[in-house]
PDB file with one MODEL, atoms N, CA, C and O in Angstrom:
MODEL        1
ATOM      1  N   MET A   1       1.172  -0.989  -0.162  1.00  0.00           N
ATOM      2  CA  MET A   1       0.160   0.036   0.404  1.00  0.00           C
ATOM      3  C   MET A   1       1.116   1.448   0.000  1.00  0.00           C
ATOM      4  O   MET A   1       2.184   1.660   0.572  1.00  0.00           O
ATOM      5  N   THR A   2       0.632   2.252  -0.936  1.00  0.00           N
ATOM      6  CA  THR A   2       1.895   3.269  -0.868  1.00  0.00           C
ATOM      7  C   THR A   2       0.839   4.464  -1.018  1.00  0.00           C
ATOM      8  O   THR A   2      -0.360   4.315  -1.258  1.00  0.00           O
ATOM      9  N   ARG A   3       1.524   5.702  -0.828  1.00  0.00           N
ATOM     10  CA  ARG A   3       1.344   6.363  -0.194  1.00  0.00           C
ATOM     11  C   ARG A   3       1.142   7.732  -1.123  1.00  0.00           C
ATOM     12  O   ARG A   3       0.835   8.866  -0.754  1.00  0.00           O
ATOM     13  N   ALA A   4       1.440   7.191  -2.542  1.00  0.00           N
ATOM     14  CA  ALA A   4       1.556   7.900  -3.644  1.00  0.00           C
ATOM     15  C   ALA A   4       0.432   8.313  -4.066  1.00  0.00           C
ATOM     16  O   ALA A   4       0.542   9.267  -4.836  1.00  0.00           O
ATOM     17  N   TRP A   5      -0.603   7.974  -3.868  1.00  0.00           N
ATOM     18  CA  TRP A   5      -2.203   8.735  -4.211  1.00  0.00           C
ATOM     19  C   TRP A   5      -2.486   9.706  -2.966  1.00  0.00           C
ATOM     20  O   TRP A   5      -3.269  10.588  -3.317  1.00  0.00           O
ATOM     21  N   ARG A   6      -2.147   9.812  -1.791  1.00  0.00           N
ATOM     22  CA  ARG A   6      -2.255  11.082  -1.189  1.00  0.00           C
ATOM     23  C   ARG A   6      -0.926  11.880  -1.274  1.00  0.00           C
ATOM     24  O   ARG A   6      -1.155  12.972  -0.756  1.00  0.00           O
ATOM     25  N   PHE A   7       0.349  11.820  -1.693  1.00  0.00           N
ATOM     26  CA  PHE A   7       0.676  12.833  -2.235  1.00  0.00           C
ATOM     27  C   PHE A   7       0.641  13.627  -3.399  1.00  0.00           C
ATOM     28  O   PHE A   7       1.246  14.691  -3.530  1.00  0.00           O
ATOM     29  N   ILE A   8      -0.230  12.975  -4.416  1.00  0.00           N
ATOM     30  CA  ILE A   8      -0.727  13.385  -6.100  1.00  0.00           C
ATOM     31  C   ILE A   8      -2.094  14.342  -5.530  1.00  0.00           C
ATOM     32  O   ILE A   8      -2.315  15.370  -6.171  1.00  0.00           O
ATOM     33  N   GLY A   9      -3.138  13.980  -4.176  1.00  0.00           N
ATOM     34  CA  GLY A   9      -3.588  14.349  -3.628  1.00  0.00           C
ATOM     35  C   GLY A   9      -3.322  15.865  -3.231  1.00  0.00           C
ATOM     36  O   GLY A   9      -3.836  16.915  -3.617  1.00  0.00           O
ATOM     37  N   TYR A  10      -2.531  15.637  -2.506  1.00  0.00           N
ATOM     38  CA  TYR A  10      -1.601  17.202  -1.625  1.00  0.00           C
ATOM     39  C   TYR A  10      -1.065  18.582  -2.810  1.00  0.00           C
ATOM     40  O   TYR A  10      -1.100  19.809  -2.718  1.00  0.00           O
ATOM     41  N   ALA A  11      -0.417  17.282  -4.274  1.00  0.00           N
ATOM     42  CA  ALA A  11       0.005  18.458  -4.818  1.00  0.00           C
ATOM     43  C   ALA A  11      -0.896  19.041  -6.060  1.00  0.00           C
ATOM     44  O   ALA A  11      -0.643  20.067  -6.690  1.00  0.00           O
ATOM     45  N   LEU A  12      -2.158  18.031  -6.297  1.00  0.00           N
ATOM     46  CA  LEU A  12      -3.194  18.675  -6.781  1.00  0.00           C
ATOM     47  C   LEU A  12      -4.137  20.133  -6.186  1.00  0.00           C
ATOM     48  O   LEU A  12      -4.659  21.110  -6.723  1.00  0.00           O
ATOM     49  N   MET A  13      -3.990  19.617  -4.801  1.00  0.00           N
ATOM     50  CA  MET A  13      -4.767  20.770  -4.116  1.00  0.00           C
ATOM     51  C   MET A  13      -3.801  22.217  -4.006  1.00  0.00           C
ATOM     52  O   MET A  13      -4.232  23.330  -3.707  1.00  0.00           O
ATOM     53  N   ALA A  14      -2.442  21.876  -4.322  1.00  0.00           N
ATOM     54  CA  ALA A  14      -1.566  23.095  -4.249  1.00  0.00           C
ATOM     55  C   ALA A  14      -1.596  23.471  -5.410  1.00  0.00           C
ATOM     56  O   ALA A  14      -1.251  24.650  -5.481  1.00  0.00           O
ATOM     57  N   VAL A  15      -1.905  22.927  -6.596  1.00  0.00           N
ATOM     58  CA  VAL A  15      -1.891  23.204  -8.119  1.00  0.00           C
ATOM     59  C   VAL A  15      -2.970  24.350  -7.556  1.00  0.00           C
ATOM     60  O   VAL A  15      -2.659  25.522  -7.345  1.00  0.00           O
ATOM     61  N   ALA A  16      -4.009  23.904  -7.399  1.00  0.00           N
ATOM     62  CA  ALA A  16      -5.599  24.634  -7.240  1.00  0.00           C
ATOM     63  C   ALA A  16      -5.509  26.068  -6.487  1.00  0.00           C
ATOM     64  O   ALA A  16      -6.059  27.157  -6.655  1.00  0.00           O
ATOM     65  N   ALA A  17      -4.499  25.520  -5.524  1.00  0.00           N
ATOM     66  CA  ALA A  17      -4.145  27.240  -4.460  1.00  0.00           C
ATOM     67  C   ALA A  17      -3.262  27.871  -5.630  1.00  0.00           C
ATOM     68  O   ALA A  17      -3.684  29.001  -5.877  1.00  0.00           O
ATOM     69  N   LEU A  18      -2.443  27.605  -6.235  1.00  0.00           N
ATOM     70  CA  LEU A  18      -1.240  28.729  -6.609  1.00  0.00           C
ATOM     71  C   LEU A  18      -2.321  29.125  -8.087  1.00  0.00           C
ATOM     72  O   LEU A  18      -2.098  30.183  -8.675  1.00  0.00           O
ATOM     73  N   LEU A  19      -3.366  28.268  -8.545  1.00  0.00           N
ATOM     74  CA  LEU A  19      -3.862  29.060  -9.671  1.00  0.00           C
ATOM     75  C   LEU A  19      -4.869  30.093  -9.632  1.00  0.00           C
ATOM     76  O   LEU A  19      -4.974  31.103 -10.329  1.00  0.00           O
ATOM     77  N   ALA A  20      -5.839  29.510  -8.368  1.00  0.00           N
ATOM     78  CA  ALA A  20      -6.570  30.836  -7.563  1.00  0.00           C
ATOM     79  C   ALA A  20      -5.640  31.967  -7.500  1.00  0.00           C
ATOM     80  O   ALA A  20      -6.112  32.932  -8.101  1.00  0.00           O
ATOM     81  N   VAL A  21      -4.521  32.189  -7.003  1.00  0.00           N
ATOM     82  CA  VAL A  21      -4.000  32.836  -7.097  1.00  0.00           C
ATOM     83  C   VAL A  21      -3.395  33.774  -7.894  1.00  0.00           C
ATOM     84  O   VAL A  21      -3.354  34.961  -7.570  1.00  0.00           O
ATOM     85  N   ALA A  22      -2.966  33.384  -8.814  1.00  0.00           N
ATOM     86  CA  ALA A  22      -2.627  33.696 -10.018  1.00  0.00           C
ATOM     87  C   ALA A  22      -4.222  34.036 -10.824  1.00  0.00           C
ATOM     88  O   ALA A  22      -4.305  34.577 -11.927  1.00  0.00           O
ATOM     89  N   MET A  23      -5.182  33.669 -10.152  1.00  0.00           N
ATOM     90  CA  MET A  23      -6.419  34.560 -11.245  1.00  0.00           C
ATOM     91  C   MET A  23      -6.637  35.927 -10.359  1.00  0.00           C
ATOM     92  O   MET A  23      -6.845  37.061 -10.789  1.00  0.00           O
ATOM     93  N   ARG A  24      -6.531  35.496  -9.024  1.00  0.00           N
ATOM     94  CA  ARG A  24      -7.203  36.794  -8.141  1.00  0.00           C
ATOM     95  C   ARG A  24      -6.191  37.788  -8.669  1.00  0.00           C
ATOM     96  O   ARG A  24      -6.685  38.830  -9.100  1.00  0.00           O
ATOM     97  N   ARG A  25      -4.634  37.655  -8.733  1.00  0.00           N
ATOM     98  CA  ARG A  25      -4.099  38.805  -9.056  1.00  0.00           C
ATOM     99  C   ARG A  25      -3.937  39.005 -10.665  1.00  0.00           C
ATOM    100  O   ARG A  25      -2.887  39.308 -11.231  1.00  0.00           O
ATOM    101  N   GLY A  26      -5.335  38.748 -11.348  1.00  0.00           N
ATOM    102  CA  GLY A  26      -4.723  38.782 -12.709  1.00  0.00           C
ATOM    103  C   GLY A  26      -4.048  38.248 -14.059  1.00  0.00           C
ATOM    104  O   GLY A  26      -4.219  38.613 -15.222  1.00  0.00           O
ATOM    105  N   MET A  27      -3.046  37.045 -13.389  1.00  0.00           N
ATOM    106  CA  MET A  27      -2.079  36.896 -14.254  1.00  0.00           C
ATOM    107  C   MET A  27      -2.552  35.679 -15.117  1.00  0.00           C
ATOM    108  O   MET A  27      -1.742  35.201 -15.911  1.00  0.00           O
ATOM    109  N   ILE A  28      -3.571  35.244 -15.036  1.00  0.00           N
ATOM    110  CA  ILE A  28      -4.501  34.233 -15.662  1.00  0.00           C
ATOM    111  C   ILE A  28      -6.053  34.628 -15.520  1.00  0.00           C
ATOM    112  O   ILE A  28      -6.662  35.028 -14.528  1.00  0.00           O
ATOM    113  N   ALA A  29      -6.532  34.365 -16.944  1.00  0.00           N
ATOM    114  CA  ALA A  29      -8.122  34.626 -16.660  1.00  0.00           C
ATOM    115  C   ALA A  29      -8.918  33.383 -17.236  1.00  0.00           C
ATOM    116  O   ALA A  29     -10.147  33.394 -17.164  1.00  0.00           O
ATOM    117  N   ALA A  30      -8.184  32.202 -17.862  1.00  0.00           N
ATOM    118  CA  ALA A  30      -8.798  30.841 -18.133  1.00  0.00           C
ATOM    119  C   ALA A  30      -7.761  29.879 -18.976  1.00  0.00           C
ATOM    120  O   ALA A  30      -7.107  30.321 -19.920  1.00  0.00           O
ATOM    121  N   ILE A  31      -7.702  28.799 -18.621  1.00  0.00           N
ATOM    122  CA  ILE A  31      -7.552  27.588 -19.415  1.00  0.00           C
ATOM    123  C   ILE A  31      -8.054  26.991 -20.743  1.00  0.00           C
ATOM    124  O   ILE A  31      -9.082  26.316 -20.803  1.00  0.00           O
ATOM    125  N   GLY A  32      -7.400  27.230 -21.635  1.00  0.00           N
ATOM    126  CA  GLY A  32      -8.363  26.404 -22.538  1.00  0.00           C
ATOM    127  C   GLY A  32      -9.948  27.395 -22.778  1.00  0.00           C
ATOM    128  O   GLY A  32      -9.939  28.593 -23.060  1.00  0.00           O
ATOM    129  N   PRO A  33     -11.065  26.656 -22.607  1.00  0.00           N
ATOM    130  CA  PRO A  33     -12.914  27.039 -22.890  1.00  0.00           C
ATOM    131  C   PRO A  33     -12.734  27.292 -21.223  1.00  0.00           C
ATOM    132  O   PRO A  33     -13.298  28.305 -20.809  1.00  0.00           O
ATOM    133  N   PHE A  34     -12.232  26.730 -20.535  1.00  0.00           N
ATOM    134  CA  PHE A  34     -12.619  27.071 -19.238  1.00  0.00           C
ATOM    135  C   PHE A  34     -11.901  28.244 -18.102  1.00  0.00           C
ATOM    136  O   PHE A  34     -10.739  28.619 -17.943  1.00  0.00           O
ATOM    137  N   PRO A  35     -13.065  28.564 -17.495  1.00  0.00           N
ATOM    138  CA  PRO A  35     -12.681  29.636 -16.400  1.00  0.00           C
ATOM    139  C   PRO A  35     -11.655  29.054 -15.443  1.00  0.00           C
ATOM    140  O   PRO A  35     -11.954  27.963 -14.959  1.00  0.00           O
ATOM    141  N   VAL A  36     -10.398  29.644 -15.057  1.00  0.00           N
ATOM    142  CA  VAL A  36      -9.506  29.333 -13.938  1.00  0.00           C
ATOM    143  C   VAL A  36     -10.319  28.597 -12.768  1.00  0.00           C
ATOM    144  O   VAL A  36     -10.103  27.468 -12.329  1.00  0.00           O
ATOM    145  N   ALA A  37     -11.368  29.567 -12.343  1.00  0.00           N
ATOM    146  CA  ALA A  37     -11.992  29.370 -10.936  1.00  0.00           C
ATOM    147  C   ALA A  37     -12.155  27.477 -10.918  1.00  0.00           C
ATOM    148  O   ALA A  37     -11.629  26.640 -10.185  1.00  0.00           O
ATOM    149  N   ALA A  38     -13.196  27.337 -12.164  1.00  0.00           N
ATOM    150  CA  ALA A  38     -13.596  26.038 -12.620  1.00  0.00           C
ATOM    151  C   ALA A  38     -12.264  25.235 -12.183  1.00  0.00           C
ATOM    152  O   ALA A  38     -11.922  24.791 -11.087  1.00  0.00           O
ATOM    153  N   VAL A  39     -11.553  25.211 -13.623  1.00  0.00           N
ATOM    154  CA  VAL A  39     -10.108  24.291 -13.417  1.00  0.00           C
ATOM    155  C   VAL A  39     -10.226  24.131 -12.091  1.00  0.00           C
ATOM    156  O   VAL A  39     -10.745  23.186 -11.498  1.00  0.00           O
ATOM    157  N   ALA A  40      -9.397  25.720 -11.364  1.00  0.00           N
ATOM    158  CA  ALA A  40      -8.796  25.347  -9.887  1.00  0.00           C
ATOM    159  C   ALA A  40      -9.891  24.151  -8.741  1.00  0.00           C
ATOM    160  O   ALA A  40      -9.458  23.144  -8.180  1.00  0.00           O
ATOM    161  N   LEU A  41     -11.648  24.796  -8.658  1.00  0.00           N
ATOM    162  CA  LEU A  41     -12.457  24.423  -8.082  1.00  0.00           C
ATOM    163  C   LEU A  41     -12.412  22.134  -8.221  1.00  0.00           C
ATOM    164  O   LEU A  41     -12.396  21.212  -7.404  1.00  0.00           O
ATOM    165  N   LEU A  42     -12.410  22.251  -9.589  1.00  0.00           N
ATOM    166  CA  LEU A  42     -11.903  20.197 -10.104  1.00  0.00           C
ATOM    167  C   LEU A  42     -11.181  19.763  -9.417  1.00  0.00           C
ATOM    168  O   LEU A  42     -11.364  18.810  -8.660  1.00  0.00           O
ATOM    169  N   LEU A  43      -9.596  20.809  -9.662  1.00  0.00           N
ATOM    170  CA  LEU A  43      -8.604  19.964  -9.259  1.00  0.00           C
ATOM    171  C   LEU A  43      -8.311  19.709  -7.590  1.00  0.00           C
ATOM    172  O   LEU A  43      -7.758  18.774  -7.010  1.00  0.00           O
ATOM    173  N   GLY A  44      -9.064  21.231  -6.984  1.00  0.00           N
ATOM    174  CA  GLY A  44      -8.992  21.132  -5.638  1.00  0.00           C
ATOM    175  C   GLY A  44      -9.873  19.812  -5.141  1.00  0.00           C
ATOM    176  O   GLY A  44      -9.591  18.913  -4.349  1.00  0.00           O
ATOM    177  N   MET A  45     -10.613  19.975  -5.638  1.00  0.00           N
ATOM    178  CA  MET A  45     -11.992  18.562  -5.380  1.00  0.00           C
ATOM    179  C   MET A  45     -11.103  17.299  -5.461  1.00  0.00           C
ATOM    180  O   MET A  45     -10.918  16.739  -4.380  1.00  0.00           O
ATOM    181  N   ILE A  46     -10.595  16.822  -6.411  1.00  0.00           N
ATOM    182  CA  ILE A  46     -10.100  15.858  -6.831  1.00  0.00           C
ATOM    183  C   ILE A  46      -9.123  15.471  -6.042  1.00  0.00           C
ATOM    184  O   ILE A  46      -9.128  14.280  -5.731  1.00  0.00           O
ATOM    185  N   GLY A  47      -7.907  16.444  -5.446  1.00  0.00           N
ATOM    186  CA  GLY A  47      -7.019  16.292  -4.832  1.00  0.00           C
ATOM    187  C   GLY A  47      -7.528  16.054  -3.263  1.00  0.00           C
ATOM    188  O   GLY A  47      -6.679  15.450  -2.607  1.00  0.00           O
ATOM    189  N   VAL A  48      -8.722  16.397  -2.532  1.00  0.00           N
ATOM    190  CA  VAL A  48      -9.077  16.186  -1.490  1.00  0.00           C
ATOM    191  C   VAL A  48      -9.891  14.914  -1.300  1.00  0.00           C
ATOM    192  O   VAL A  48     -10.142  14.251  -0.294  1.00  0.00           O
ATOM    193  N   MET A  49     -10.206  14.786  -2.505  1.00  0.00           N
ATOM    194  CA  MET A  49     -11.008  13.092  -2.475  1.00  0.00           C
ATOM    195  C   MET A  49      -9.383  11.848  -2.640  1.00  0.00           C
ATOM    196  O   MET A  49      -9.362  10.740  -2.105  1.00  0.00           O
ATOM    197  N   LEU A  50      -8.738  12.167  -3.104  1.00  0.00           N
ATOM    198  CA  LEU A  50      -8.030  11.386  -2.977  1.00  0.00           C
ATOM    199  C   LEU A  50      -6.898  11.091  -1.808  1.00  0.00           C
ATOM    200  O   LEU A  50      -6.318  10.021  -1.622  1.00  0.00           O
ATOM    201  N   VAL A  51      -6.724  12.419  -1.011  1.00  0.00           N
ATOM    202  CA  VAL A  51      -6.341  12.955   0.089  1.00  0.00           C
ATOM    203  C   VAL A  51      -7.530  12.076   1.316  1.00  0.00           C
ATOM    204  O   VAL A  51      -7.035  11.038   1.755  1.00  0.00           O
ATOM    205  N   PHE A  52      -8.229  12.235   1.580  1.00  0.00           N
ATOM    206  CA  PHE A  52      -9.738  11.450   2.206  1.00  0.00           C
ATOM    207  C   PHE A  52      -9.592  10.559   2.023  1.00  0.00           C
ATOM    208  O   PHE A  52      -9.544   9.771   2.968  1.00  0.00           O
ATOM    209  N   THR A  53      -9.448  10.162   0.855  1.00  0.00           N
ATOM    210  CA  THR A  53     -10.140   8.384   0.299  1.00  0.00           C
ATOM    211  C   THR A  53      -8.341   7.427   1.426  1.00  0.00           C
ATOM    212  O   THR A  53      -8.335   6.611   2.347  1.00  0.00           O
ATOM    213  N   ASP A  54      -7.478   7.948   0.860  1.00  0.00           N
ATOM    214  CA  ASP A  54      -5.981   7.500   1.021  1.00  0.00           C
ATOM    215  C   ASP A  54      -6.273   7.211   2.884  1.00  0.00           C
ATOM    216  O   ASP A  54      -6.078   6.180   3.527  1.00  0.00           O
ATOM    217  N   LEU A  55      -6.755   8.452   3.312  1.00  0.00           N
ATOM    218  CA  LEU A  55      -6.722   8.177   5.180  1.00  0.00           C
ATOM    219  C   LEU A  55      -7.855   7.548   5.638  1.00  0.00           C
ATOM    220  O   LEU A  55      -7.824   7.039   6.758  1.00  0.00           O
ATOM    221  N   MET A  56      -9.106   7.480   4.794  1.00  0.00           N
ATOM    222  CA  MET A  56     -10.122   6.538   5.382  1.00  0.00           C
ATOM    223  C   MET A  56      -9.548   4.910   5.082  1.00  0.00           C
ATOM    224  O   MET A  56      -9.549   4.084   5.995  1.00  0.00           O
ATOM    225  N   VAL A  57      -9.224   4.685   4.156  1.00  0.00           N
ATOM    226  CA  VAL A  57      -8.389   3.100   3.713  1.00  0.00           C
ATOM    227  C   VAL A  57      -7.904   2.969   4.712  1.00  0.00           C
ATOM    228  O   VAL A  57      -8.455   2.378   5.641  1.00  0.00           O
ATOM    229  N   ARG A  58      -6.521   3.590   4.784  1.00  0.00           N
ATOM    230  CA  ARG A  58      -5.915   3.345   6.047  1.00  0.00           C
ATOM    231  C   ARG A  58      -6.147   2.869   7.644  1.00  0.00           C
ATOM    232  O   ARG A  58      -5.635   2.014   8.366  1.00  0.00           O
ATOM    233  N   GLY A  59      -7.253   3.940   7.814  1.00  0.00           N
ATOM    234  CA  GLY A  59      -8.006   4.118   9.146  1.00  0.00           C
ATOM    235  C   GLY A  59      -8.530   2.336   9.248  1.00  0.00           C
ATOM    236  O   GLY A  59      -8.316   1.567  10.186  1.00  0.00           O
ATOM    237  N   LEU A  60      -9.323   2.024   7.840  1.00  0.00           N
ATOM    238  CA  LEU A  60     -10.513   1.013   7.606  1.00  0.00           C
ATOM    239  C   LEU A  60      -9.033  -0.218   8.243  1.00  0.00           C
ATOM    240  O   LEU A  60      -9.026  -0.890   9.274  1.00  0.00           O
ATOM    241  N   TYR A  61      -8.125  -0.131   7.331  1.00  0.00           N
ATOM    242  CA  TYR A  61      -7.232  -1.427   7.271  1.00  0.00           C
ATOM    243  C   TYR A  61      -6.460  -1.417   8.681  1.00  0.00           C
ATOM    244  O   TYR A  61      -6.042  -2.500   9.090  1.00  0.00           O
ATOM    245  N   ALA A  62      -6.282  -0.465   9.314  1.00  0.00           N
ATOM    246  CA  ALA A  62      -5.853  -0.674  11.205  1.00  0.00           C
ATOM    247  C   ALA A  62      -6.807  -1.206  11.680  1.00  0.00           C
ATOM    248  O   ALA A  62      -6.552  -2.398  11.854  1.00  0.00           O
ATOM    249  N   GLN A  63      -7.981  -0.900  12.049  1.00  0.00           N
ATOM    250  CA  GLN A  63      -8.914  -1.322  12.270  1.00  0.00           C
ATOM    251  C   GLN A  63      -9.221  -2.901  12.021  1.00  0.00           C
ATOM    252  O   GLN A  63      -9.321  -3.549  13.063  1.00  0.00           O
ATOM    253  N   VAL A  64      -9.349  -3.457  11.089  1.00  0.00           N
ATOM    254  CA  VAL A  64      -9.007  -5.145  10.156  1.00  0.00           C
ATOM    255  C   VAL A  64      -7.823  -5.293  10.885  1.00  0.00           C
ATOM    256  O   VAL A  64      -7.925  -6.302  11.583  1.00  0.00           O
ATOM    257  N   ASP A  65      -6.782  -4.756  11.029  1.00  0.00           N
ATOM    258  CA  ASP A  65      -5.626  -5.388  11.824  1.00  0.00           C
ATOM    259  C   ASP A  65      -5.774  -5.613  13.102  1.00  0.00           C
ATOM    260  O   ASP A  65      -5.399  -6.670  13.611  1.00  0.00           O
ATOM    261  N   THR A  66      -6.162  -4.951  13.567  1.00  0.00           N
ATOM    262  CA  THR A  66      -6.649  -4.492  15.220  1.00  0.00           C
ATOM    263  C   THR A  66      -7.663  -5.639  15.756  1.00  0.00           C
ATOM    264  O   THR A  66      -7.417  -6.245  16.799  1.00  0.00           O
ATOM    265  N   ALA A  67      -8.812  -5.899  14.982  1.00  0.00           N
ATOM    266  CA  ALA A  67      -9.409  -6.968  14.822  1.00  0.00           C
ATOM    267  C   ALA A  67      -9.080  -8.672  15.119  1.00  0.00           C
ATOM    268  O   ALA A  67      -9.523  -9.636  15.742  1.00  0.00           O
ATOM    269  N   LYS A  68      -7.647  -8.154  13.923  1.00  0.00           N
ATOM    270  CA  LYS A  68      -7.747  -9.474  13.737  1.00  0.00           C
ATOM    271  C   LYS A  68      -6.092 -10.359  14.733  1.00  0.00           C
ATOM    272  O   LYS A  68      -5.651 -11.497  14.895  1.00  0.00           O
ATOM    273  N   ARG A  69      -5.796  -9.208  15.061  1.00  0.00           N
ATOM    274  CA  ARG A  69      -4.786  -9.367  16.070  1.00  0.00           C
ATOM    275  C   ARG A  69      -5.512  -9.940  17.758  1.00  0.00           C
ATOM    276  O   ARG A  69      -5.158 -10.805  18.559  1.00  0.00           O
ATOM    277  N   ARG A  70      -6.338  -9.221  17.735  1.00  0.00           N
ATOM    278  CA  ARG A  70      -7.375  -9.536  19.143  1.00  0.00           C
ATOM    279  C   ARG A  70      -7.503 -11.039  18.925  1.00  0.00           C
ATOM    280  O   ARG A  70      -7.127 -11.722  19.877  1.00  0.00           O
ATOM    281  N   GLU A  71      -8.048 -11.807  17.650  1.00  0.00           N
ATOM    282  CA  GLU A  71      -8.642 -12.640  17.073  1.00  0.00           C
ATOM    283  C   GLU A  71      -7.794 -13.504  17.625  1.00  0.00           C
ATOM    284  O   GLU A  71      -8.127 -14.173  18.603  1.00  0.00           O
ATOM    285  N   GLU A  72      -6.393 -13.609  16.968  1.00  0.00           N
ATOM    286  CA  GLU A  72      -5.423 -14.685  17.401  1.00  0.00           C
ATOM    287  C   GLU A  72      -4.886 -14.749  18.665  1.00  0.00           C
ATOM    288  O   GLU A  72      -4.483 -15.809  19.145  1.00  0.00           O
ATOM    289  N   GLU A  73      -4.851 -13.746  19.209  1.00  0.00           N
ATOM    290  CA  GLU A  73      -4.351 -13.612  21.206  1.00  0.00           C
ATOM    291  C   GLU A  73      -5.807 -14.273  21.839  1.00  0.00           C
ATOM    292  O   GLU A  73      -5.915 -14.509  23.042  1.00  0.00           O
ATOM    293  N   GLY A  74      -6.838 -14.519  20.917  1.00  0.00           N
ATOM    294  CA  GLY A  74      -7.650 -15.276  21.673  1.00  0.00           C
ATOM    295  C   GLY A  74      -9.057 -14.379  22.606  1.00  0.00           C
ATOM    296  O   GLY A  74     -10.050 -14.896  23.116  1.00  0.00           O
ATOM    297  N   GLU A  75      -8.707 -13.079  22.572  1.00  0.00           N
ATOM    298  CA  GLU A  75      -9.991 -12.173  23.312  1.00  0.00           C
ATOM    299  C   GLU A  75     -11.017 -12.084  22.444  1.00  0.00           C
ATOM    300  O   GLU A  75     -10.977 -12.271  21.228  1.00  0.00           O
ATOM    301  N   PRO A  76     -12.112 -11.737  23.243  1.00  0.00           N
ATOM    302  CA  PRO A  76     -13.679 -11.729  22.404  1.00  0.00           C
ATOM    303  C   PRO A  76     -13.743 -10.398  21.870  1.00  0.00           C
ATOM    304  O   PRO A  76     -13.230  -9.551  22.602  1.00  0.00           O
ATOM    305  N   PRO A  77     -14.267  -9.955  20.718  1.00  0.00           N
ATOM    306  CA  PRO A  77     -14.619  -8.620  20.097  1.00  0.00           C
ATOM    307  C   PRO A  77     -15.182  -8.152  20.741  1.00  0.00           C
ATOM    308  O   PRO A  77     -15.922  -8.802  21.480  1.00  0.00           O
ATOM    309  N   ALA A  78     -15.101  -6.273  20.817  1.00  0.00           N
ATOM    310  CA  ALA A  78     -15.453  -5.338  21.500  1.00  0.00           C
ATOM    311  C   ALA A  78     -16.841  -5.585  21.238  1.00  0.00           C
ATOM    312  O   ALA A  78     -17.187  -5.919  20.104  1.00  0.00           O
ATOM    313  N   ALA A  79     -17.887  -5.422  22.408  1.00  0.00           N
ATOM    314  CA  ALA A  79     -18.960  -5.712  22.303  1.00  0.00           C
ATOM    315  C   ALA A  79     -19.783  -4.188  21.290  1.00  0.00           C
ATOM    316  O   ALA A  79     -20.465  -4.074  20.271  1.00  0.00           O
ATOM    317  N   ASP A  80     -19.308  -3.450  22.128  1.00  0.00           N
ATOM    318  CA  ASP A  80     -19.569  -2.186  20.811  1.00  0.00           C
ATOM    319  C   ASP A  80     -19.007  -1.939  19.114  1.00  0.00           C
ATOM    320  O   ASP A  80     -19.283  -1.307  18.094  1.00  0.00           O
ATOM    321  N   GLY A  81     -18.397  -2.560  19.459  1.00  0.00           N
ATOM    322  CA  GLY A  81     -17.833  -2.334  17.609  1.00  0.00           C
ATOM    323  C   GLY A  81     -16.202  -1.359  18.222  1.00  0.00           C
ATOM    324  O   GLY A  81     -15.304  -1.389  17.380  1.00  0.00           O
ATOM    325  N   GLN A  82     -16.000  -0.904  18.994  1.00  0.00           N
ATOM    326  CA  GLN A  82     -15.264   0.125  19.255  1.00  0.00           C
ATOM    327  C   GLN A  82     -14.095  -0.484  20.047  1.00  0.00           C
ATOM    328  O   GLN A  82     -14.501  -1.178  20.979  1.00  0.00           O
ATOM    329  N   GLY A  83     -12.536  -0.406  19.921  1.00  0.00           N
ATOM    330  CA  GLY A  83     -11.396  -0.337  20.395  1.00  0.00           C
ATOM    331  C   GLY A  83     -11.375  -1.350  21.629  1.00  0.00           C
ATOM    332  O   GLY A  83     -10.351  -1.489  22.297  1.00  0.00           O
TER     333      GLY A  83
ENDMDL
END
């Protein structure tokens, strides 16, 4: 399991922020037929999706690993499903 997707997500969010700053300063108005704001929002949303998805999957794997370890040690599972 690699963290590359999360780092790609961070990079996309950084590019979106740089595009927003460039648009705000009047350095760029459009990227092809699309306004810069639309491109920045799209890149930012994709970046956030990649980062949060990676973090949620890592958390899920950690919970599954903890449950497997408890099962191997012979402990009963938690009644409420929590730690």
